[in-house]
C-alpha positions as CSV (number, residue, x, y, z in Angstrom):
1,M,0.0,0.0,0.0
2,T,1.4,3.4,-1.0
3,D,2.2,5.8,1.8
4,R,-0.3,8.6,1.1
5,S,-0.6,9.4,4.8
6,A,1.3,12.7,4.4
7,F,-1.6,13.9,2.2
8,I,-4.4,12.8,4.6
9,R,-4.5,15.6,7.2
10,P,-7.1,17.9,8.7
11,S,-6.4,20.8,6.3
12,N,-7.2,18.5,3.4
13,M,-10.3,16.9,4.7
14,G,-12.8,19.1,2.9
15,A,-11.1,18.4,-0.4
16,I,-10.7,14.6,0.3
17,E,-14.4,14.3,1.0
18,L,-15.0,15.8,-2.5
19,C,-12.2,13.8,-4.2
20,H,-11.3,10.5,-2.4
21,G,-8.4,10.0,-4.9
22,K,-6.6,13.3,-4.0
23,P,-4.1,11.8,-1.5
24,L,-3.1,9.0,-3.8
25,M,-2.9,11.3,-6.8
26,E,-0.7,13.8,-4.9
27,W,1.6,11.0,-3.6
28,R,2.1,9.7,-7.2
29,A,2.7,13.3,-8.4
30,V,5.5,14.1,-5.9
31,T,7.0,10.6,-6.4
32,M,7.2,11.2,-10.1
33,V,8.3,14.8,-10.0
34,P,9.8,15.5,-6.5
35,A,10.4,19.1,-7.5
36,I,6.7,19.7,-7.3
37,E,7.1,20.2,-3.5
38,Q,9.3,23.2,-4.4
39,M,6.5,25.0,-6.2
40,S,5.8,28.2,-4.5
41,R,2.8,30.6,-4.5
42,P,3.5,34.0,-3.1
43,A,0.1,34.3,-1.4
44,A,0.6,30.9,0.3
45,E,4.0,31.9,1.5
46,Q,2.6,35.1,2.9
47,G,-0.1,33.1,4.7
48,T,2.6,30.8,6.2
49,Q,4.7,33.7,7.4
50,G,1.6,35.4,8.8
51,H,0.6,32.3,10.7
52,T,4.1,32.3,12.2
53,V,3.8,35.9,13.3
54,V,0.4,35.3,14.9
55,A,1.7,32.3,16.8
56,Q,4.8,34.1,18.0
57,T,2.8,37.2,19.0
58,L,0.4,35.1,21.1
59,A,3.3,33.2,22.6
60,L,4.9,36.5,23.7
61,T,1.5,37.6,25.0
62,Y,0.6,34.6,27.0
63,Q,3.5,32.2,27.4
64,Q,6.4,34.2,28.8
65,P,7.8,33.1,32.2
66,G,7.4,36.5,33.7
67,G,3.6,36.6,33.0
68,W,1.4,38.0,30.3
69,T,2.4,40.8,28.0
70,L,0.1,43.4,26.4
71,P,-0.7,42.3,22.8
72,E,0.3,45.7,21.5
73,D,3.8,45.3,23.1
74,A,4.0,41.7,21.7
75,L,3.2,43.0,18.2
76,N,5.9,45.7,18.6
77,Q,8.4,43.0,19.5
78,M,7.5,41.3,16.2
79,S,8.2,44.4,14.1
80,M,11.0,42.8,12.3
81,A,8.9,39.8,11.2
82,M,5.9,42.1,10.4
83,S,8.1,44.3,8.1
84,K,8.5,41.3,5.8
85,L,4.8,40.9,5.3
86,E,2.6,42.7,2.7
87,D,0.2,45.3,4.1
88,W,-2.8,43.1,3.7
89,T,-1.1,40.2,5.6
90,K,-0.1,42.6,8.4
91,D,-3.8,43.7,8.7
92,A,-4.9,40.1,8.7
93,V,-2.4,39.2,11.4
94,R,-3.5,42.0,13.7
95,R,-7.1,41.0,13.3
96,C,-6.4,37.4,14.2
97,V,-4.3,38.4,17.2
98,A,-7.1,40.7,18.3
99,Y,-9.7,37.9,17.9
100,A,-7.5,35.5,19.9
101,V,-7.2,38.1,22.7
102,A,-11.0,38.5,22.7
103,L,-11.5,34.8,23.0
104,V,-9.2,34.6,26.0
105,D,-10.9,37.6,27.6
106,Q,-14.3,36.1,27.0
107,A,-13.3,32.7,28.5
108,M,-11.8,34.4,31.6
109,G,-14.9,36.5,32.0
110,Q,-17.0,33.4,32.4
111,G,-15.0,32.5,35.6
112,W,-13.0,29.6,34.2
113,R,-9.3,29.1,34.8
114,I,-7.8,28.8,31.4
115,T,-4.8,27.2,29.8
116,I,-3.6,28.6,26.4
117,Q,-2.0,26.3,23.9
118,I,-0.5,27.6,20.7
119,E,0.1,25.4,17.6
120,M,-0.9,22.4,19.6
121,H,-0.5,19.0,18.0
122,L,-3.5,16.7,18.3
123,S,-3.6,13.0,17.7
124,G,-5.7,11.8,14.7
125,K,-6.1,8.2,16.1
126,G,-9.8,8.7,16.6
127,V,-10.4,9.6,13.0
128,N,-7.8,7.4,11.3
129,I,-5.5,10.3,10.4
130,E,-2.1,8.9,11.1
131,R,-0.2,12.1,11.4
132,G,-2.8,14.0,13.4
133,G,-2.9,17.8,13.0
134,T,-1.9,21.1,14.6
135,A,-4.5,23.6,15.9
136,D,-3.5,27.2,15.7
137,L,-4.9,28.0,19.1
138,I,-6.6,26.0,21.9
139,I,-8.0,27.5,25.1
140,L,-8.8,24.9,27.8
141,C,-11.5,26.2,30.2
142,H,-11.1,24.5,33.6
143,D,-13.5,24.5,36.5
144,A,-12.0,26.9,39.0
145,E,-12.5,24.5,41.9
146,T,-12.1,21.0,40.5
147,D,-9.7,21.9,37.6
148,E,-11.8,19.7,35.3
149,I,-11.7,20.7,31.7
150,V,-15.2,21.8,31.1
151,H,-15.0,23.4,27.7
152,V,-12.5,23.6,24.9
153,I,-12.1,26.4,22.4
154,V,-10.2,25.8,19.1
155,A,-9.4,28.7,16.7
156,D,-7.9,28.5,13.2
157,W,-6.4,31.5,11.3
158,K,-7.1,32.0,7.6
159,L,-5.1,34.9,6.1
160,G,-5.8,34.6,2.4
161,W,-8.5,36.0,0.1
162,L,-10.4,32.7,-0.5
163,D,-13.8,32.5,1.2
164,Q,-13.6,29.6,3.7
165,G,-17.3,29.7,4.5
166,H,-18.7,29.3,8.0
167,A,-17.1,27.4,10.9
168,A,-20.1,25.1,11.1
169,D,-19.4,23.8,7.5
170,H,-15.6,23.7,7.7
171,L,-14.4,20.1,7.9
172,Q,-10.9,21.0,8.9
173,L,-12.3,22.6,12.0
174,G,-14.7,19.7,12.5
175,T,-11.7,17.4,12.5
176,Y,-10.0,19.5,15.1
177,A,-13.1,19.4,17.2
178,V,-13.1,15.6,17.2
179,M,-9.4,15.5,18.0
180,A,-9.8,18.0,20.8
181,W,-12.8,16.0,22.2
182,D,-10.8,12.8,22.2
183,K,-7.8,14.4,23.9
184,Y,-9.6,16.5,26.6
185,K,-13.1,15.0,27.0
186,P,-14.7,18.4,27.8
187,R,-18.0,18.1,29.6
188,Q,-19.6,21.0,27.7
189,G,-18.2,20.2,24.3
190,V,-15.9,22.0,21.9
191,T,-16.4,25.4,20.2
192,V,-14.4,26.0,17.0
193,H,-13.7,29.5,15.6
194,L,-12.8,30.3,12.0
195,A,-11.0,33.6,11.8
196,Q,-10.6,34.9,8.2
197,G,-8.4,37.8,9.0
198,R,-8.0,39.3,5.5
199,R,-11.7,39.0,4.7
200,Q,-12.7,40.3,8.2
201,E,-15.1,37.4,8.6
202,F,-15.3,35.5,11.9
203,S,-17.6,32.6,12.7
204,S,-18.0,29.8,15.3
205,A,-19.7,26.5,15.8
206,H,-20.3,24.4,18.9
207,Y,-19.9,20.7,19.0
208,T,-21.8,18.6,21.5
209,A,-21.2,14.8,22.0
210,S,-23.7,13.9,19.3
211,A,-22.3,16.4,16.8
212,I,-18.8,15.1,17.4
213,E,-19.8,11.6,16.6
214,A,-21.6,12.7,13.4
215,V,-18.6,14.6,12.1
216,R,-16.3,11.7,13.2
217,Q,-18.3,9.4,10.9
218,R,-17.9,11.8,8.0
219,I,-14.2,12.0,8.5
220,Q,-13.7,8.2,8.9
221,T,-15.7,7.6,5.8
222,A,-13.7,10.0,3.7
223,V,-10.4,8.6,5.1
224,T,-11.4,5.0,4.5
225,E,-12.4,5.8,0.9
226,A,-9.0,7.6,0.4
227,W,-7.1,4.5,1.4
228,Q,-8.8,2.3,-1.2
229,D,-6.5,0.8,-3.9
230,E,-8.0,3.0,-6.6
231,P,-10.2,5.6,-4.9
232,E,-12.6,7.7,-6.9
233,V,-11.2,10.9,-8.5
234,R,-13.6,13.8,-8.9
235,A,-13.0,17.2,-10.5
236,D,-14.2,20.1,-8.3
237,I,-12.4,23.4,-7.9
238,D,-12.7,23.1,-4.1
239,A,-10.8,19.8,-4.3
240,C,-8.4,20.7,-7.1
241,R,-7.4,24.3,-6.2
242,Y,-4.3,23.3,-4.1
243,C,-3.8,19.8,-5.4
244,R,-0.2,19.0,-6.4
245,A,-1.5,16.4,-8.9
246,L,-3.8,18.8,-10.8
247,P,-1.4,19.1,-13.9
248,F,-1.4,15.3,-14.2
249,C,-5.1,14.6,-13.5
250,R,-7.0,13.2,-16.4
251,T,-10.3,13.6,-14.7
252,A,-9.7,17.3,-14.2
253,R,-8.5,17.8,-17.8
254,E,-11.6,16.0,-19.2
255,H,-13.9,18.1,-16.9
256,I,-12.3,21.3,-18.2
257,M,-12.5,20.2,-21.8
258,H,-16.1,19.1,-21.4
259,A,-17.0,22.5,-19.9
260,A,-15.3,24.2,-22.9
261,D,-17.2,22.1,-25.4
262,Q,-20.5,22.8,-23.7
263,L,-19.9,26.5,-23.7
264,A,-18.9,26.4,-27.4
265,L,-22.0,24.4,-28.3
266,F,-24.7,26.0,-26.2
267,G,-23.4,29.3,-25.1
268,E,-23.6,30.7,-21.5
269,A,-26.9,30.2,-19.7
270,V,-27.6,32.4,-16.7
271,T,-28.2,29.4,-14.5
272,D,-24.8,28.0,-15.4
273,R,-22.7,31.0,-14.6
274,I,-21.7,29.9,-11.1
275,Q,-20.5,26.5,-12.4
276,L,-18.9,28.2,-15.4
277,A,-16.9,30.5,-13.0
278,K,-15.8,27.4,-11.0
279,D,-14.7,25.6,-14.2
280,A,-12.9,28.7,-15.4
281,A,-11.0,28.9,-12.1
282,M,-10.1,25.3,-12.4
283,A,-8.8,25.8,-16.0
284,R,-6.8,28.8,-14.9
285,R,-5.2,26.9,-12.0
286,F,-4.6,23.8,-14.2
287,A,-2.7,26.0,-16.7
288,E,-0.7,27.8,-14.1
289,D,0.4,24.6,-12.3
290,A,1.2,22.8,-15.6
291,R,3.4,25.7,-16.6
292,E,5.2,25.7,-13.2
293,V,5.6,21.9,-13.3
294,A,7.1,22.1,-16.9
295,K,9.7,24.6,-15.7
296,L,10.6,22.5,-12.7
297,W,10.8,19.3,-14.7
298,S,13.0,21.0,-17.3
299,T,15.3,22.4,-14.6
300,Q,15.5,18.9,-12.9
301,N,16.3,17.2,-16.2
302,Q,18.9,19.8,-17.2
303,A,20.6,19.3,-13.8
304,A,20.6,15.5,-14.2
305,V,22.1,15.8,-17.7
306,S,24.8,18.2,-16.5
307,E,25.7,15.9,-13.6
308,E,25.9,12.9,-16.0
309,A,28.1,14.9,-18.4
310,S,30.5,15.9,-15.6
311,R,30.9,12.3,-14.6
312,G,31.7,11.4,-18.2
């Protein structure tokens, strides 16, 4: 059985539910062209750097030996890292930090003793995700007298332009909710928060015991399907947008070609405009990724030829 476990993770769960073949396809793609993992997208790099700044700012605020620091002072200490971010990323970082501070203040205001965990790894054993996942922020709410963990708050930062929807429909956050439930067994459940800093959109959803088991079943079903010998591959922009295998995917290519043929034959119907926009986005991403892969492949082959020539 191929080791596709690196591609079965919480951040991929929404896409995997749409396309069960995504992990296997990605594993095959990076095995065939290892340089794919070097492909960079400026927006994604900004998001990664922004996540780091949020995490380090919160660590300076809440996890220093001498006690808590004012968030404004913590952000000032991060000025060097902030200077490397684009303006929109800086704004998104500040909003996510402010949201985290508000969550902490709200939890304390309810009389709980709290424990703050930043970039906390959670086991995926309960949902068959071998490598588990890392939550951006976890707030454990303890009973002030018994120290029992009564409630768990999980927050995830999204710093890009893409609309991630509502927390209640976000399967990555649902996965974190199950993992947090399994780890902490909170009596009052788990609340997840989706903080879309750039879009200035913030939402939350609460998971009770029954809701946890329902989403657990969804995740386990998707993971089981993904581990089939030849899982079903489906073309959908929400599954394909960040898929490393997109330039090699016959299903996606056929979907794009079919959409182009339909448009040529029948024209654009008003009712089809949403789907047409999705298909156009997929075609654009397909072309962009194929171009980048071609460059990487060419560079890789040239390097191999030069090395062979030097040996000769």
